[in-house]
C-alpha positions in Angstrom: -20.9 -21.4 8.2 -19.5 -22.8 11.4 -20.0 -26.3 10.1 -18.1 -25.6 6.9 -14.3 -25.5 6.5 -12.9 -22.1 7.2 -10.9 -20.3 4.7 -7.2 -20.1 5.7 -5.9 -16.6 5.2 -2.2 -15.9 5.4 -1.6 -12.4 6.5 1.8 -11.3 5.1 3.5 -8.5 7.0 6.8 -6.8 7.8 9.0 -6.6 4.8 12.2 -4.9 3.8 11.0 -1.4 3.1 11.2 1.7 5.2 7.6 1.2 6.1 8.3 -2.1 8.0 7.0 -0.7 11.3 3.8 0.7 9.8 3.1 -2.8 8.3 3.4 -4.4 11.8 0.7 -2.0 13.1 -1.6 -2.6 10.0 -1.2 -6.3 10.2 -2.1 -6.4 13.9 -5.4 -4.7 13.1 -6.1 -6.9 10.1 -5.4 -10.1 12.1 -7.5 -9.1 15.0 -10.5 -8.1 12.8 -10.7 -10.9 10.4 -13.9 -12.8 11.1 -13.0 -16.0 12.9 -16.3 -17.5 12.0 -15.2 -17.5 8.3 -11.4 -17.5 8.4 -8.5 -19.2 10.0 -5.5 -16.8 10.2 -1.9 -17.8 9.4 0.5 -14.9 10.1 3.6 -14.8 7.9 6.3 -12.3 8.9 9.2 -11.0 6.8 12.0 -9.4 8.7 14.1 -6.5 7.4 16.8 -9.0 6.3 14.3 -10.9 4.1 13.8 -14.0 6.3 10.3 -15.4 6.3 8.6 -16.7 9.5 5.4 -18.7 9.5 3.3 -20.3 12.2 -0.1 -20.1 13.9 1.4 -19.8 17.4 2.3 -16.2 16.8 -1.3 -15.2 17.5 -1.1 -16.8 20.9 2.3 -15.3 21.6 1.8 -11.8 20.4 -1.9 -11.0 20.0 -3.4 -12.1 23.3 -3.6 -8.5 24.5 -5.4 -5.5 23.1 -3.9 -3.9 20.1 -3.3 -0.6 22.0 -1.0 -2.5 24.3 0.7 -5.1 22.1 1.6 -5.0 18.4 3.2 -7.6 16.2 6.9 -7.8 16.3 9.5 -9.8 14.4 12.3 -11.7 16.0 14.4 -14.4 14.4 13.0 -17.7 15.7 14.6 -20.7 14.0 11.6 -22.9 14.9 9.3 -20.7 12.8 11.7 -19.8 10.0 10.3 -20.7 6.5 12.9 -19.0 4.4 16.3 -17.4 5.1 18.0 -15.5 2.2 21.4 -16.1 3.8 21.1 -19.7 2.9 20.5 -19.3 -0.8 22.9 -21.7 -2.6 23.5 -23.8 0.5 22.2 -27.2 1.3 19.0 -27.0 3.4 17.3 -29.4 5.7 13.8 -30.1 4.3 11.1 -29.3 6.8 7.8 -31.1 6.8 4.6 -29.0 6.8 3.6 -30.2 10.2 6.9 -28.8 11.5 5.8 -25.3 10.4 2.1 -25.3 11.1 1.1 -27.9 13.6 -2.6 -27.9 12.6 -2.0 -28.4 8.9 -2.2 -31.8 7.2 0.4 -32.8 4.6 -2.4 -33.1 2.0 -3.6 -29.6 2.6 -2.4 -26.2 1.4 -0.9 -24.2 4.3 -3.3 -21.4 3.3 -6.0 -20.7 0.8 -5.5 -17.0 0.1 -2.8 -14.4 1.0 -3.6 -11.0 2.5 -0.5 -8.8 1.9 -0.2 -6.1 4.5 3.3 -5.0 3.5 3.6 -1.3 2.6 6.2 0.1 0.3 8.8 -1.5 -2.0 9.3 -5.3 -2.3 5.6 -6.0 -1.9 3.3 -3.1 -2.8 5.3 -2.6 -6.0 4.2 -5.9 -7.5 7.1 -8.1 -6.5 5.2 -10.3 -4.0 2.1 -10.3 -6.3 4.3 -11.8 -9.0 5.6 -14.4 -6.7 2.0 -15.3 -5.7 0.9 -15.4 -9.4 3.7 -17.9 -10.1 2.7 -20.0 -7.1 -1.0 -19.9 -8.3 -2.2 -18.5 -4.9 -5.1 -16.1 -4.6 -4.2 -12.8 -3.0 -5.9 -9.6 -1.8 -5.6 -6.4 -3.7 -4.2 -5.2 -7.0 -2.4 -7.4 -9.4 1.2 -7.2 -10.6 0.8 -4.4 -13.2 -1.4 -2.0 -11.2 0.8 -2.6 -8.0 3.9 -1.7 -9.9 2.4 1.3 -11.7 0.7 2.6 -8.5 4.0 2.4 -6.6 5.9 4.4 -9.1 4.8 8.0 -8.8 6.4 8.9 -12.1 4.6 6.3 -14.1 1.2 6.7 -12.3 1.3 10.5 -12.9 2.1 10.0 -16.6 -0.9 7.6 -17.0 -3.2 9.9 -15.0 -2.2 12.8 -17.2 -2.9 10.8 -20.3 -6.4 10.1 -19.0 -7.0 13.9 -18.7 -6.5 14.2 -15.0 -4.3 17.2 -14.0 -1.0 16.6 -12.1 1.2 19.2 -10.6 4.3 20.1 -12.7 7.2 17.7 -12.0 10.3 16.2 -13.4 12.3 13.1 -12.6 16.0 12.4 -12.0 17.9 9.3 -11.2 20.9 8.6 -9.0 23.3 8.6 -11.9 22.1 11.9 -13.3 22.4 13.5 -9.9 26.0 12.3 -9.5 27.0 13.5 -12.9 24.9 16.6 -13.4 24.0 18.0 -10.0 24.9 21.6 -10.9 22.8 21.5 -14.0 19.8 20.0 -12.1 20.0 22.6 -9.4 20.1 25.3 -12.1 17.1 23.8 -13.9 15.1 23.8 -10.7 16.0 27.4 -10.0 15.0 28.5 -13.4 11.7 26.5 -13.8 10.2 26.1 -10.3 9.0 28.5 -7.6 9.2 27.5 -4.0 8.0 25.6 -2.2 8.8 22.3 -4.0 8.5 18.7 -2.9 11.3 16.2 -3.4 10.1 12.6 -3.3 11.4 9.1 -3.8 9.5 7.7 -6.8 8.8 4.4 -5.1 8.0 4.9 -1.4 4.9 5.4 0.6 4.0 6.8 4.0 5.9 10.0 3.0 9.2 8.2 3.6 12.0 10.4 2.2 9.7 13.2 1.2 10.9 16.8 1.9 9.1 20.1 1.5 11.8 22.6 0.3 11.3 26.4 0.7 14.7 27.7 -0.5 17.4 26.9 -3.0 20.0 26.2 -0.3 18.0 23.2 0.9 17.4 21.4 -2.4 20.6 19.4 -2.6 20.2 18.0 0.9 16.6 17.0 0.1 17.6 15.2 -3.1 20.4 13.4 -1.2 17.9 12.3 1.4 15.3 11.0 -1.2 18.1 9.1 -3.0 18.7 7.1 0.2 15.3 5.4 -0.4 15.1 5.1 -4.2 17.3 5.4 -7.3 14.7 7.6 -9.0 13.2 10.7 -7.4 10.6 13.3 -8.3 10.9 17.1 -8.0 7.4 18.5 -7.9 5.8 22.0 -7.7 4.2 22.6 -4.3 0.5 23.5 -4.6 -1.4 25.5 -2.1 -4.1 22.9 -1.7 -6.4 20.9 0.6 -5.3 17.2 0.8 -8.2 14.9 -0.1 -8.4 11.1 0.0 -10.9 8.6 -1.4 -11.1 4.9 -0.6 -12.0 2.7 -3.7 -13.2 -0.9 -3.4 -13.8 -3.3 -6.3 -17.5 -4.2 -6.7 -18.6 -7.6 -5.7 -20.4 -7.7 -9.1 -17.6 -8.4 -11.6 -17.3 -5.6 -14.1 -19.5 -3.2 -12.3 -18.3 0.3 -11.2 -16.1 0.2 -8.1 -17.4 1.5 -4.8 -16.1 5.0 -3.9 -16.2 6.2 -0.3 -17.0 9.5 1.2 -14.2 12.0 0.6 -11.8 12.4 3.5 -9.6 15.4 4.2 -6.2 15.5 5.9 -5.2 18.6 7.9 -1.7 18.5 9.2 -1.2 20.0 12.7 2.2 21.6 13.5 3.7 19.9 10.4 4.6 21.3 7.0 2.7 18.5 5.3 1.3 15.1 6.0 4.7 13.6 6.7 5.7 10.3 8.2 6.0 11.9 11.6 2.5 13.5 11.3 1.1 10.1 10.2 2.7 7.8 12.7 4.8 9.5 15.4 2.7 12.4 16.5 -0.7 11.5 18.0 -1.9 15.0 17.1 0.0 15.2 13.8 -3.1 15.7 11.7 -6.9 16.0 11.8 -8.7 13.5 9.6 -12.1 14.7 8.5 -14.7 12.5 7.1 -16.5 13.8 5.1 -14.1 16.5 3.9 -15.2 20.2 4.4 -15.8 20.8 0.7 -19.0 21.4 -1.3 -21.1 18.5 -2.5 -20.2 19.3 -6.1 -16.4 19.1 -5.3 -17.0 15.8 -3.4 -18.7 14.3 -6.4 -16.0 15.5 -8.7 -13.4 14.1 -6.4 -15.1 10.7 -6.3 -15.3 10.6 -10.1 -11.7 11.4 -10.3 -10.8 8.6 -7.9 -12.9 6.2 -9.9 -11.2 7.2 -13.1 -7.7 6.7 -11.5 -8.7 3.3 -10.2 -9.7 2.2 -13.7 -6.9 4.0 -15.5 -4.3 2.2 -13.4 -6.1 -1.1 -13.8 -6.6 -1.5 -10.1 -8.3 -4.4 -8.5 -9.5 -5.1 -4.9 -8.7 -1.8 -3.3 -6.8 1.4 -3.5 -6.7 4.7 -1.7 -6.5 7.7 -4.1 -4.8 10.8 -2.8 -5.7 14.1 -4.5 -5.1 17.8 -4.1 -7.8 20.5 -4.3 -6.1 23.8 -5.2 -7.2 26.7 -3.1 -8.6 29.6 -5.1 -9.2 27.6 -8.3 -10.8 24.4 -6.9 -8.8 22.4 -9.5 -8.4 18.8 -8.6 -4.9 17.3 -9.0 -3.8 13.7 -8.8 -1.2 13.1 -6.2 -0.7 9.3 -5.8 -2.5 6.0 -5.4 -1.8 3.5 -2.6 -2.7 -0.1 -3.6 -2.0 -1.4 -0.1 -3.2 1.4 2.1 -2.7 1.6 5.8 -4.9 -0.6 7.9 -4.1 0.7 11.3 -7.0 1.7 13.6 -6.5 5.4 12.5 -5.9 4.8 8.8 -8.0 6.7 6.4 -8.9 3.8 4.1 -10.9 1.7 6.6 -12.2 4.8 8.3 -13.6 6.2 5.0 -15.1 2.8 4.1 -16.7 2.6 7.6 -18.1 6.1 7.2 -19.6 4.9 3.8 -21.4 1.9 5.3 -18.8 -0.8 5.1 -17.4 -1.6 8.6 -13.8 -2.9 9.1 -14.6 -6.6 9.5 -17.0 -6.6 6.5 -14.4 -4.8 4.5 -11.8 -7.4 5.2 -14.2 -10.2 4.3 -15.1 -8.5 1.0 -11.4 -8.2 0.1 -10.7 -11.8 0.8 -13.7 -13.0 -1.2 -12.8 -10.7 -4.1 -9.4 -12.2 -4.2 -10.8 -15.7 -4.3 -13.3 -14.8 -7.1 -10.6 -13.2 -9.2 -8.4 -16.3 -8.9 -11.3 -18.5 -9.9 -11.8 -16.4 -13.0 -8.2 -16.5 -14.0 -8.0 -20.2 -13.3 -10.5 -20.7 -16.2 -8.1 -19.2 -18.7 -6.2 -21.6 -21.0 -2.5 -22.0 -20.5 -2.0 -23.9 -23.7 -2.2 -22.7 -27.3 -4.4 -24.9 -29.6 -4.1 -24.0 -33.2 -7.4 -23.8 -35.1 
């Protein structure tokens, strides 16, 4: 392989969501673990204002020390800026490709495939996937539809329920409804839900904006907080449950059953639930158990449920399926799906796959090759209608 041309992988990171910082950590690990015998890495960063930066020098500048000591960061560097939303509608100076990536030739693509490692809205929700489809560029992970559906907890729960998978009782409100009918909404919650309840933005990940509410006096504040991150939010019954996760990977054999990992279990420590703080700010925020401390029968049922969710939501590439196992009944409930799961050194998706026999570097290679294979299949479709 060393004598062959390497595949140029653009790792897309940062973004404009509340999970920007998590993305930097995930992308650092992805970049450092991509097999350099197979791939040439082209980092592309998007800052919180939406400016895009591109250049291979970022590896030398920011990744020449161990990940534990140095992570990716994003600073506005005019020499590496590819796109600035502030300049939309204004006359721009045209840059030549060799001004952006010194090793690229004008006749070559700057990259062959994109590996999006942006968590949350404005990437994981299908927006970037749609851009890449228009640009006819292969990309890792789920397509436009499954990315959008997976990001929206309301829609994904409805689809899961239609496939016969239980979901916790919930209802949805939007910003307009809250402004006009807050008293009625609070009354409805009081009449129809027992505490605790969870209040969640419909379209965030990493537990951003999520609150566990134990009394009526705290509901309004939790709703206001969730509406800071999304125009639509979910109010959901709190279940006394064990939190289970399953990593799902598309099979290398097209059309075959996806690969499901060993079941993982999340046990929050000193936190009410697996919150953002427990995930990323507190080193001892949670114990991550692989395999989960449940019976073999429950593990098999959990894996089958995860596989069903992957298919029901039309996922491709990868997804992490999060489930609840209710204590006392052993009923499995669908919680959510993450189509761009965390790829930090402690993230559950790569850890579950490693525990199931697919180490981190091999996992990344499989994901890139799956993306290229999918693009090749779609490239064979006709874009013209020919009447019979």
